[in-house]
N, C-alpha and C positions, 0 to 999 in steps of 0.2 A: 468684427473680424480685424478691422484696422487696429482697434485698441489692443486686442490680443497679440497681434503681430508686433506692435510697438513694445509691449511688455516683454515679449520673448527676445526681441532684438536688444533691448536695454539690458536685460539680465542674461544674455546668451552665455557669457563666461561662467556665471554662477551655475546655470543649467548644466553646462559641460562638466564643471567640477563636481557637482552633486551626483552626477551620473557616473563619471569616469573614475573618481577616486575609489569608491567601493568596488567597482568592476576591476580596476587594475590591481588593487590590494588582493582581491580574491584570486585573480589570475596568477599573481606573483606567489601567493602562498601555495596554490596548486602546483606551480612550477617547481617550488622548492621540494615538493613531494614527488617530482618526476611526472607530473600530470600537466599536459598542455596539448594544444592542437596537433594532432598527428602523433602524439607520444605513444610509448608502449603501454602505459597504464591508463586505465579507465577512470573517469571522474566518479563513477557510481560504485559504491561499496558492493561487495560480492553478492549478497542476497538480492539487492535491488538492481544490480548491474544488468543482469539478463532480463529481469522483470520489466523495468522501464524501457530498456532498449527494445525489447520485443514488442511492448505496447505501442511505442512510437513507430516501429517498423510496420506493425499491422495497420495503424492509422494511415501511414504513408501509402500502403497498398490500397486502402479504401479511397484515398484522395486521387489515386491514379486509376480508379475504376475497377480494382480487383477485390470486390467485396461490397458489403452493404453497411451503412451507418446504423441500421436497425438490428441486424442479427449477424452473428458470427458462428460458424460451425467448427472452428479450429479447436477451442479449448473446452474441456469438461463436457464433451459430447455436443456442445452448442449452448449459446447463452445470449441474453439480451445485451447487445453491444451498446445500445444507446444509453442504458442505465449505467453501464460500465464507463462510458465516456464522461458522464456527469461527475465522476469522481477522479478519474485518472487523466482525462483528455479534454476537459472543459475549457472554455475561454478562447482567446484569440491566438495564444502562443503556439499550441500544437500544430496549427496550420502551416507554420514555417517549415515543418519537416518535409513538405512537398518539394523543397529545393535541394534535398539531400537524397542520395541513394541509400538503400537499406544497409549496405555494407559500411556506410560511414555514419551510422546512427550514434556511435560514441562521440564523434566530433560534434554532432548536432547537439547532444545533451550537454557537452562541455560548454559550447557557446551559449545555449539557452540558460544554463545555470548562472554563469557570470553576468549575462545580460539582465537576468531577473534581479540579481543582487544590485546591479547598477540602478535598475528601475525602482527598487525599494528605497535607495538613497534619494533618487530624484523626486519621488512622490512625497517623501517626508520634507524635502527642501521646499517643494511647492506649498505644503501645509505651513511650514515654519515661516516662509516668506510672507504669507498672507496673515499669519497669526501673531508673530512676535516682532516687536519693534526693537531689534537688536542688531549688532554688527553683522553684515553679510557673511563674514567668515565664520562667525559663531553659528549662524544658520547652517552653513555647510558642515561645520564640525558636528553639529547635532545630527544632521542627516547621515553622516558617515557612521556615527555611533549607533544609530538605529539600524542601518543596513548591515553593519558588521557585528551585531550583538551575538552572544553565544548561541542563541536559538538557531540563527541562520546557519552557522557552521555545523552544529551538531545534527541538525535536521535537513541539511542541504541535499541529501540524497533523495528526500521526498519532495521532488521538485514541484509537484502540483500544489503543495501547501504554500510555496513561496508567493503564489498569486495573491493569497489573502493578505500577506504583508505589504504587497504593492498597493492594494486598494484601501487598506486600513487608514492611512493618513488622509486619503481623499474622502473617505466616509466621514471622518471626524471633521474635516474642513467643511464638508457639505452640511453637517449638522450645525456648525458654527454660522455658516452663511444663511441658513434657513432661520435659525433662532435669532440672529442679529438683524438680518436685512430682508426677511421674507423671500429669499432666493432659494428655490428648491431644486433647480435643474441639476447642479453638480451632485447633490445627494441622490437624486433619482438615478442618474447615470452610474455613479459609483456603486450604489447598492445593486443595480441590475447586473453590472459586469462582475461584481463580487459573487453573487449567487449563481450566476451562469457558469462562472469559472470553476468554482468548487463549493458545492453545497455544505461540505463539512466545515471548512474554515468560515464559510459564510454564516453558518449558524452561530459560531463562537463570536464573530465580529458583530453580527446582528444583535446578539444579547448585550454585548459590551456597549454598542452605540446607543442602545436604549437607556442603559444605566448612565452613560455620559450625558445624554440629553436631559435626563432628570437632574443630574448634577448641575447643569446649566440653569435649569428651571429653579432649583433651590437658591442659586446665587442671585438671580434677578427675577423673582416670580412675577412681579407686576408687569414687567416689560415683556416677558417671554411666554406667559401663560396663554395669551391669545394666539400664539403660533403653534400651540399643541396640535390643533386639528390639522393644520397644514402639514406638520411633521408626520403624523400618523397616516394621513392620506397619501403623502409621498412614499413613505415606507411601504405601505400596503400595496400601492400600485407598482412599485419597483419589484416587490416580492412576487406579485401576480405576473408581471412581465417575465420573470425568471422561471415561471412554471413550465415554460417550453422545455427546460431541462430538469427542473426539480420534480414536477408531478410524475413523469414516468419513473423516475428514480424512487420516489416515495412508495408508489404502488408496487414496484418491483420488490423493494425491501419488505413491504407488508405481506406480499403474496408468497414470498420464498422462505418463510420460516425464520426471519431475522429476529432474534429475541433480545429484549432489553436486559441489562445486567441488574441483578438484585443487589440492593445495599445490605451488606452483611455485618458491617461494623460502623461505628460512628466516626472514628478517626481513620485516616488513610494509614496504611501500614508502612509506607515507604518514607514518610516525611518526619522531620523534627523541627523544633522551634527555630533553630539557628540556620536552617537550610538556605534561606534567602541571603543571609550574611555571608555564608561560605561561598555561595554561587555568585556573589557580587565581586569576588576577588578575580584577579587576572589569571586566566588559564586553568580554571578548575573544571575538570571533566571527570565525571564518574563513569557513566555508561548511557547508551540509548536503548539498552536491552531492558531486562527486568530489574526492579528494585532501584531505579534511578530517582533522582530528585529534580525539581524544576530547574531549567536553564533560565536564569534571570539577569545575567550580566549584560549591561549596555554601556559600560565605560565608567570610569571613576569620576570624571568631571560631571556627566549627567547626574550621577548619584549625589555628588557634593551639592550641586545647584538645586537638585530636587529637595534635599534636606533644607538647604537655605530658604527655599520657597516657604517651608513650614515654620521656620524660626524667625524670619524677618517680619518686622512690624508693618512693612509697606504693603503686604497683602492682607486683605480684610479676612476676618475670622470666618465669615460665611463661605468664602471661596476655599479656604483651607479645609473646612469641615466637609464640604461637598466633594472636593477632589481626594481628600483623605479617606472618605468613605469608599471611593473607587478602589484606592490602594488596598484598603482593609478587606473589601469583598473578594478581590482576587487572591490576596494573601491567605485568608481563612479557607478559601476554596482548595488550596493546596493541602490543607490539613483535615478537612471534613469530607468524608467519603461521598455523601449525597451530592454536595456541591461540586466536587471534583468530577463525578459522573455526569452531572447535569451539563456542565460546560462541554462535555464530549458526547452529547446526545444520548446520555444514559446507556452508553455502550462502552464497556471496559476495553481500553486500547490493547492491541497486540504489540507489546513493546512500545518504544517511543512514548513514554508516559508524559502526562501533564502537557498535552499538546497545545494548550491555551496559554502557556507561560509567557509567550511573546507579548501578551497583553500587559503583563507586569512591566516588561522592559519598555514597551511603548509609553506607558504612564510615566515611568521614570524620566524618559527623554522629554516627554511633553512638559512635565513639571519643571524640568531643567530650563526649558524655554521660558516659562513664566518666571523662573528664578532669575535668569539673565535679564529679563525685561525690567526687573526691579533693582538689579545690581548696580551699585555705584562704587567708585574708588574707596569711599569711606567705609564700605562694608567688608573690606579685606580682612580686618581683624576677626570678624565673625566667621568668614569663610575659612580662615586658617584654623580657628577653633574647631570647626566641623571636620576639617582634614585631620587634625590631631586626634579628635574623638574617634573617627573612623579607624585610624591606625591602631589606637588602643583596643577598639572593638575587635578588629581582625586578629591582633596578637592574642587577645583574651580567648577568642574562639579556638585558636590553634593550640594554646598552651594550657588553658584552664579546663577545657572540656575533655572527656575521656578520649584517648587516641583512637579507640576502636569505633567511635561514632562517625568520624570522617576520615577513613583510612586513605582515601584518594586525595586528601588535601596535602599537597607536597610543599616542602620547604621553599622550593623555587617560586611557587605561586605566591606565597606569603611575602618573600623577599622582594619579588618584582612589584607586588602591590604597594608595599611600604616605600620602595624606592620611587615609584611614580607619585605617590602621595607627597613625598618629600620634595620632589621636583615641582609639583603644583603649589605646594606651600611656599617654596622659594620664589616662584614666579609671582604669586600674589603679594608676597612680602616686599619684593623689589619694586613691583608696580605701585605700591603704596608710597614709596620714597622717591620714585623717579617718574615724572610725567611722560618722558620719552618712552620708557618701558611700558607705561600704562597705555599709550597709544598703540603699541605693538603687541599688547596683551593677547588680542584675538589671534594674531599670526602665530605667536608662540604656543598658545593653547591648542590650536588646530594641529600644528606640527606634532606636538607631544601626544595629542589624542589619537592621531592616525598611527603613530608609532605603537602606542598601547594597543590599538585595535589589531594591528598586524600581528603582534606577539600573541594576543589572545586567540585570533583566528587560526594561527599556526597550531596552537595547542588543541583547539577544537578538532581540526581536521586530522591531526595526529591521533587524537582519541578515536575518531571514526576509523582511521587506518588500523589501530590496534583491535578495535571492537569487531570490525567487519572485513577489513582488508580491501585495498583497491586492486582488483585483479588486472591481469594483462588484457589489454583490449583485443589482442589476437585470439583470446579464448572466445570472443564473439565473432571476429572477422574471419579468422582462418577457416572455420567450418562452413562459413556461409555459402561460398560458391559450390563446394562439394555437396553439401546438403541439398542445395537447390537443384543441382544436376540430377541427384538421385531421385528427388521428388518428381522432377519433370518426367522421369522414366515411368513412374507409376501413373502420372496423369495421361501420358501418351498411350499407355496400355489400357487404361480403364477410364476413358473420358466420358462415357455415356451414363454411368450409374454412380451413385454415392457409395463411398467406402471410407474406412478409417485406416490410418497408419500410425504406428508408434515406434519410437526409438528405444533401443536397449542401452544406448550410451548417450544420455541427454546432456546438453550443456546446462539447461535449466528446466524448470517445470513448465515453462511457457514456450518451449521450442516450436510447438505447432503453429502458434500465431505469428511467429517470426518467419519460419521457413515455408509456411503456406500449406500445411497438411492438416487433415482433420484428425484430432487426437482425443485422448481421454484425460491426460494430465492437465493440471491447472493450479496456479497459485494466484489468488486475487481476493481483495477485500469485497469485491462485488461478484456474487455468485448465486446460483440457485441451490440453496441449502437443502431443500427437500430432495432434489435429485442426488446431490453429492452425499447426503446422509444415507440414502438408499444404496448408493454405490459402496459406501463404507461397509454396509451390512453384507455386501456381495464380495468383500475381501479387498477392495481398493482402499488403502489407508487414507482416511480423512477424518481424523479425530476432532473433538472439541467443536469449534464453530465452523468446521469444514472449509477453512481457508485454503488448505492444501490437499490436493488429491494427486496420487501418483500411479502410473501404469504398472511400474515394476512389481514383480513377485506376486502374480496371481496365476490362475489356472487356464488351461485350454478352453474350458467351457466359457469363460468370460471373453477370451479372444473371439470365439465364435459368436456369442450372443451380441456383442457390440460391434460386429462387423470389422474387426481388425484384419484387413486383407494383407497388409505388409508390415514387416519388421525391418527397421534399419539398424545395423549393428556393425561394430568394428571387428568382431570375431564371429566365426561360424556358430550357429545355434543348433541344438539337437531337440527340436520340438516336433511332435507328431503332426503331420499334415502340412508342415512348413517346408517348402522346397526352395533351393537357391534360385533366384531370378536373375541376379547380376552381381558382379564384383568389380567395382570401379571407384576411383577417387578415394581409396582407403576405406570404403564402406561396402558391406554386403547388404543385399536386398533379398529378403525371403518372403515368399508369397504363401498365404494360408488358404488352402483349398476348402476349408470348412467355415470360412467367414460368411456370416449370414447377412442378408440385406437389411435395410433400415426398417422394413415393415414385415410382420408375420401374422398371417390369418390364424385365429384361434377362436375359442368360444368366449362368451361374456364373463365366465368365471374368472378370467384373468384380472378383471377390475376389482375383484375381491382379494387379490393376492396380498399377503402380509409377510414381512420379513420375519425370520427367526432371530431374535436378538441374541447376540453373543454366539452365533453359530453360522458363520459365513458359508461354510461348505454345505450345511443343511439348506441354507437359503438358495445357494447356487443350484443344488440338486432339485429342490422343489420347483424353482422357476423353469429350469431347462427341461425337466421331465414333463412339466405341465404343458409347455409349448409343443413338446414332441408327442404328447399324449401316450406316455410310456410309464413304466414303473421301475426303470433302471435306477440304481443307486450310485453308480459311477465310482465312488471312493471307498478304498479300504486303507488300512494303515499297519505299520509295524514299528517296533521299538528298535532303533539302531544300537549297536554295541560300540562302546568307546574302546579303541584298541591302543591308543597312546595319547599322552598329554604333554605339553611343554609350557612351563611357567603358569600352571593352573592349580588353584585350590578349589575343590568342588564341595558344595554343601547343598544337600537335597532336603526340602521341607517334607517331612513324612506325611503331613496332612494333605497337601495339595500336589506333591511331587514336582513342584516348581524347583528349578535349579539355579543356584548362584555361582558364577565363575569369578573368582578373585585372582588377580595377578600376584604371584609370589614376589616377583621383582616389579616394582612400579615402573610405569611408562615403557613396558615391554609387552609385546603381543601375547595374548593367551591363546595357545594353539591346541586344538583337539582334533584327533583323527578318528573317524567313524567307519563302521562297516555295517552293511545291511544287505539282505537278500531281496532282490527285485524280481517278482514273478514275470512271466512272459506277457508281452503286449501291455505294458504299463508305462505311463509317464510318471516319473518319481519326483517328489518334492520334499525337501527338508522343511519342517514347520519350525520357524524361529519367531516366537511371539514374546516381546518384552513384557514383563509383568509390572515394571516400575519405570515409567517414562521419566519421572523426576530424577532417577538415578543415572540413566544412560546418556543424557546430554546429547552430544554429537557423536556418540559411539557408533562405530561401524563394524561390519563383519565382511571378511574376505573369504568367499567360498571357492574352494578349488576342487574341481571334479573332472576326471579324465584329462588332466593337464591344463584345463581352462580356468582362469581366475575371473571371479565376478565379485566386485566390491559394492556394498550397499550400506547407506546410512540407516541404522535401525529405526530411528524415530519417524521417518517420513515415507517409508515404502512398505509394501505388503509383507505377509509372513511366509509365503510359499516360495522357497528358493529352489529353482529348477535344477534337478539332478540329471535330467535327460530322459530320452525315450529308449526303451529296451524291448525289441521284438522277441528276444529270447531271454529265458530266465538266467540270472547271473548274480553273483555277489559283487558289490561295488564298494570301493573305499573313497572317501572324500574328506576334506579338511576344512574346518572353520577357524579363522583367525579373528578373534575379537580384539579391537583396539580403540583407543580414544578415551576410555575411562578405565580405572583400575578394577572395577567390578561391573558385572552385568548379570541381571536376573532374567530368566526366560521361563516360559511354560514348559511342561514336561516334553522333552525332546522326542519327537516322533517323525517318521517318514510317511508321507501320504502317497498312495498309488491311485492314479486315474486309469480306469479300464478303457483303453482306447477303442476296443471293439464296441462297447456300449455307447461310447461317445460318438464314434463314427456312424453308428446305426441311427442314433437320434438326431445327429446333425443332418443326415440325409432326409429324415422325415420332416424336419422343420424346413429344410430347403424347399421341399415340395409345396409348402404353404407360404413360402417367402414372397415378398412383394418388393421389387426393385423401385427405388425412388431416383428421380433426377432433382438435383438441387442447384438453384441459381440465386445467389445472394440471400434475400429474405423469403424466397419462394421454394416450395418443394411440391413435386407432382408425381403421380403414379397412376397406372392402370391396373385394376384388380378384377379378377374373375372369381366370383363367389359361387361355389357349387351347393353349399348348404343353404337352408332357408334364411338363416340369420347368423352372422358371425361378427367378430370384433377384430379390427386391424390393430394389433399391438405394435407400437413403434419404440425405438430407443431414442426418440426425440424428447428432451427434457420438457416437463410440463410447465412452460411459462405462459402466463396470461398474455394475450396479445395475438395468439394464433387464430386466424379465421379459416375454418375448414369448410370446403365445398365438395359435395359429392354430386357429380353430374350437374354442376352449376348451382346447386341449391345448398344454402348454408345449413350445416348440421352442428349440433353441440358435441364437442369432443369430451371424452371421459379421461380419467387419469388412473394409473396403476399406483396405488399407495401415494398419491400426490407427487409422484416422481416422473412418470413417463406418460405421454399422450397415447390414448387409444381411441379408435374411431369406429362407431357402429356402422355396419354395412349389410345390405340385404342381398339375396340371391341374384346372380346375373353379373354382367360386366359393367364396371363403373370407372369413371375418371375422377380421381381425387386431386384437388388443388388446395394447397395450404399457403397462406400469406401471413407474414408476421409484421404487425405494427405495434410498437410498444404501447401498452395500455396507458392511456392518459396523454398520448402525444398530440392528437388532434385538439382535445380541450386545451392543452398547453399552448399550442400554436394560436388558437383563438384568443386565449387570455393574453398572450404576448402582444398581439395587435390591438386588442380592446384596451389593454392597460396603457399602452403608449398613447392611444387616442384620448383616453380619459385624462391622462396626465397633461396632455396638451390643453385640454379644457380647463383643468385645475390651474395650470400655469397662466393661461390667458385671463381667467377670472381673478386670480391672485394679483396679477400685474395691474389690472384695472382698479382693483380695490385698494391696493396698498402702495402703488407707485414706486415700489422698491425703496425702502428706507436707506 
């Protein structure tokens, strides 16, 4: 401890610089964009803004005793919160949210982001200090280059990934210490923290560190071969200790239908040979959405000195080949589909492509450190030659390649890059002639490197701004108090039983987890795909890998089935069975008299239920009528008449009757007015189903009916747009305004009618078989009175492994309905049902955590006695 204290004290100024320079640069760049502590704008881009804000708000609730670390009922009907944490909220940093109120989560995320960037610089400096015998200022300059590389700026909104960049230098340093001196402790701790913090980044860095270890082995095989056993023992035990988080996550992914991506082509479709060259220039930003190329910029000086490492004769050939192989493996992975997928866990990313590209930047900065280690004043000529060659290469890429290949490569980026190269060439040239300048070379280089990093980071964050937008933080804060007060009213009214609430005017898909109500909507990379796929077949839009599920635009049957007792809305709604409960704080609260409880007694045939693919109304009808034991069909339809159009050219496909609406004047709404006859006692819906999701992008529709406007993004919400409830037969007119794209194609336009008499009749029948549940954290309980000899208790609880079900204190095996929902067999009589959720693999993970630490202590002790630490 005394030795560590002395080291820290002696290098305290350098610690502060390595941490504070990246932090201050990041804060200043954000400030230039109008983002700072307490500012109007949020640090997180629009799509991730509410997502991460809500996730941290929910974690804050748990830390304050309002929920469970194991299970959360708020999103997507309920989900394994522990597995969710392993991706979004792992490690030590999320616990800091405890000191913030939920209304100030944007400030917390701002502080957390810039602190993490500072820590990225600090850990690299620790690595550089222990690895490279170079000027202390150059060590700081390299740490700044690593902390402010393009990847950090472009991917800064995915703040859970930044943890991996913090631990990467410590992992590599740990490998060095083990392979050089038989010291495994740092590697064990760094690995364990990395894997516990974020398994996704941990996987990439884990693979890289093994490759790095083999590179060291190639460099000095005789000296390091005997340390191989110690390395793998340390890595294995660190990995096993992290099973406390990883094992429940892996089992959750395996059980919930998460599929691996198939390799369909040899080469990646997004990349080209010159991508790394283009992305090594200052301020080159394409996109973080689809069709992007890797972000590899880590500064011009690191690039220059990394190349110098390969061309100088002072580094031995074996070392160059070993580290060159590392560079080559990552480089070719950008271009070969199978390798690209492998780095990302064989799962194709949803935007933010090439998520392992930070490894390339790390290698560049690392090799720059080795380059500086061998650099002397007499090498300036060679360094200047490298600079001139890079300038020529950059100019050639810009002017010799087809302009269409890199349309985002701006002249400003090229000019800035060349100007900085000229500055570096002048600095090295003068230092060759003047010993005084040579002594101050490190100071000059660091000043210029920081300036370069500031410019590049400003461009990266501007790119994020254009791609995603940095929204007003008030969009998160202003609704918070009002929402919470409205929610508290429902809790006060219905505190004894479980129910669900949904908002008709959401801020994001994850409002429920932030504001503390139990909802259906969800946007998360960690989810129960089996359940969400089933819900998609019931009409809740959740296409593809089911990342996104939204409540909006479904039918009353689904409100009833999933127990949606309350709707929060800014405008009055006209839904059968929903009556106004309150009107306060700018929000209406409507209560649904036909909301069903969490459990429903039915026969065992429910376990054989299968959805009707591509027929969500048919699936709804089949499930609801089966629970009601009726033969009602509920739905009829009619074709509406177009009575007027504005700025619309209409083309109907004669084979499918699908319709394409194209704007006559671009960037102007396409307006269509419709008329339809609604029979008595019907809830009416306009069916708007896009037939080409690739065409519509972020296209939206504004539905106007009875003077009320309802706007919806076509790609993420359901297809049944509510036209209102009509107790008497009448003709209605309504208008659709399509905007956002110049053309939109939809299925045959029809209006759906729900017979509310049939619906009310069957809702009453199901209620008689309903079973109310009480929910407390990870527990759910109910009392059920079974009159038949044997029945099944159907629930709308997602079928996650980890539920232990007891009937009258005895454990019973739960069944599932199409792998989506839990069902429980029960016999005649009155029974008490108790359900407790413990993530599958949690207890084995806990055991492995402690056993691995104990075993590592044993390995550490034996190793110390045998090798005496070289």
